[in-house]
Every structure is written in C-alpha cells, then in structure tokens.
C-alpha angles and dihedrals in degrees: 000000000000121000115240113235112204120209114257123247117273092258092049090047092055092050090046093055091045090055093044093054098037119123134017097312092049091051089050091050092050091046089053091051090050093049092046095049121006098037094044122105123197123212128233090263097072124102127243089251091056091050092049090049092052091047089054090051090048091051092052092045091050089048092052092047091050092050090051092048094049093043091051095049116104113252 
C-alpha cells in the first residue's frame, strides 16, 4: 500500500521552494531556468505550438521564481 502525500499549504510550499533553491547551487538552477525560458527569444520561423509550449514553460518558471521569492521574504 502506498502512502498518500498531500500537498503542503501555500505558505509551506513557499518556504519549501525557498529552501530547495537556497545557496549557490539553487541560484545556478534558477539561472538555468531563466535562461531556458524567460531570457529566450523565438524567431519568426516557429510554429504557434512552439510558442504556446514556451509560454507554458515561462509560466511555470515564473511561478517557481515567485514561490522562492515569497518563501525567502522575512515574515
């Protein structure tokens, strides 16, 4: 039988992401996410599907960055 893991509360999630991305390695991981998504420009040759895919990636990257920011803020 597999244990059911419930998602943490929003506040706990923010603190969790702040801990996961703390330190030099965390900063490098976030820099990689930014470079792969937010800092990436697509040319005129890409399809609508490719643009939608990149926008989905950007949304997720921004969400992660916001969780880290909120979890790192003093209470």
